N, C-alpha and C positions, 0 to 999 in steps of 0.2 A: 220208610220214606223211599220212593222210587228212584231209579237212577236218574231219571230226567231232572227231578227236583234237586238231588245232590248236585249234579252237574250245573244247574242253574245256580244254585246258592254258592258253589265254589266260584263260579264265573263272576258272580256279583262281588264277592269279596276280593278276588284278584283285580277285578276292575277298579275297585276303590282304591287298592293299594297303589296301583300304577297311575292313578289319575288324582292324587292328593291334592296337588296345587289347584286344580280346577275346582274340587270339593271346597277347599278352603276359601277360595274366591267367592263361590257361590253361598257359603255359610255367611261370610262377611257381609253380603247382600241381603241375608236373612231370607234365602230361598227355602221355602216350606217343603217343597218336594225333596231336595237335598238333605235336609235336616231328617226328614221322616226316613229316607233311605239309610242315613247314617244310624238312626235310632234302631230300626229294624235289624241292620246288619249286626250290630254290636251289643245290643242290649243283654241278650242270653248269656254271652260268654263274660261280659262285664259283671253281670249278676253272680256267676259263678265264681269269678275271681274275688268280688267283695265278700261272698259267703265264706270263702277260704281264709279270710281275714278276720271277719266278725263271728263267724260260727252263727250267724242268726240271719234267716231268709227274709224276714221282714225288714230288718234294719239295713240289710244289704240291698234290698229293692230301693229302700229310701235314699241310700247313697248314690246309687245309679241315676235315679230320678233327679237328684240335687245336681249332679255332674252334667247331665243333659240340659237342665233348666239354665245352668250357668253358661254352658255352651251357647245356648241360644240367646241369652241375655246379654252376653259379652262378645258375641260373635264378631262385631265390627272392630272390635280392638284386640283381638287374639292373634297371635303369630305362630303358625305351626312350623317348627323347625324340624321336620320330619314327617313321618306317616301319621295319618289321623288316629289310627290304632294306638300308636305309642303315645300320643298325647292323652287319649281317653283312658288308657290303663294307668298311666302316671296320675291322672286326675282322681281316678278312683282310689289309687293307693293313698294319695294325700288326704282325700276325703275320709277315708276309713281311719287314718292315723289322728286326724283332728276330732273324729268321733270318740275314739278310744281315749284320747286326751282329755276330752271332757267328762267322760265317764270317771276316769282316773282321779281327775281333780275333785268331782263331785263325792267320790267315795272316800278320799282323803279328807275332804271337808267334812263330811258327815262323822267321820271317827274323831276328827279334831273337835268338832262341836260336842259330840257325845261326852268325850273325855273332859272337855272344859267344863261342861254343865254339871258334870258329876263332881268335879273338884271345886268349882266356884258357885254351886247351887245357893250358898248362903248369901253371896254377894250379888247374886243375879246378873252376872256379866257374860255367862257363857254364851247365850242366844243371841245377845247384841253383837258381841266381838265376831261371832261366826258369820253373821249375815253381812255385817260390815266388810270382813275380810273377803267374802266371796264377791261382793259387789265391786269392791275397790281392785281386787286382782283381775276380774274379768274386764273392767274398764281399762286398766293399765295395759293388760295384753292386747286388747282390741286397738289400742292407740299406738302400738308399735308399728314401723313401717313393714309393709308387707312380707318382703324377703327376710327382714329381721325377725318377724313373728314366726314365719314358716321354720326357719332354722332353729330357733329356740324351741318350737313345738316338737320338731322331729328329734331334737338332742334330749330334751327333758321328758317328753311323753311318748316319743317313739322308740326310746331306747337305742338310737342310732348313734354310732361313733362319727367324729368329725369327717373321716375319709369316706364313710358310707354316705353322709349327707352330701359332700362334695360330689360324689359320683352319682347320686340321685338327681341332684339339681344341675348337674354338668357346670360347676364352678370349682375354684381352686379350694384347697384345704385352708389356705390363708384367709380367703374371703369369709370362710365359715367362722374361723376364729375371730375375725374382726366383727362380724355381725352378731356372734354370741357375746362378745365383749360389750357391744353397743347395747344389746337387750338387757344384759344383767345390770349395767349402769343405770338404764333408764328405770327399770323396774324397782331397783333399789332406791332410787330417789323417790319414786313415786309411792313406795310402800314401806318407808323406813321404819314406821311404828310397828309393822308386822314382821319384820325381818327374823326374828328368832322362830316364829311359827313357821314362816315360808322356808326357812332353812332346813327345818325337819321335814316338811311335806315334800319340796321339790329341789332342795339343795340350791336355794337361790344365792 
């Protein structure tokens, strides 16, 4: 890369960091040129960051694309309380954690189903119970309020402590505790017949 191109790239990044308010305003108006500028400036580094979490280039690229899709789709309602870069890296982090969570739930569910089918093959209940559990759990999780669901996922599937979650989301530890209590209460009510299984899988 020539010196001129390095200077040009560096200038572009600095310019974006010092003009985040203007960029967020243009994104809210769905300005395609601004969106393309943000995409080109940050895609590569965001992909590297996602790869460091997922250890898979293809999945990492999918996570970055998802974040930019949501950025464009929800631009009118987004509020950037800081640099655009900080928002994007945080969004990638959360997207990757959600992906890991889904993989963990799927893996645990498969182990449960395999064990259940082995022990209950004569009764033929393993397959039915496994499918119903997966569907009911997914639905119950999706129905949680957004902040409540995110905090629950970071705690149970991101292996983050309450203080780490509070720092990550810029909220108090008390809020994290309250939201976790709310999530557990709602999930227990909706999945009462599966509680013994879910306690083993995710300590619900």
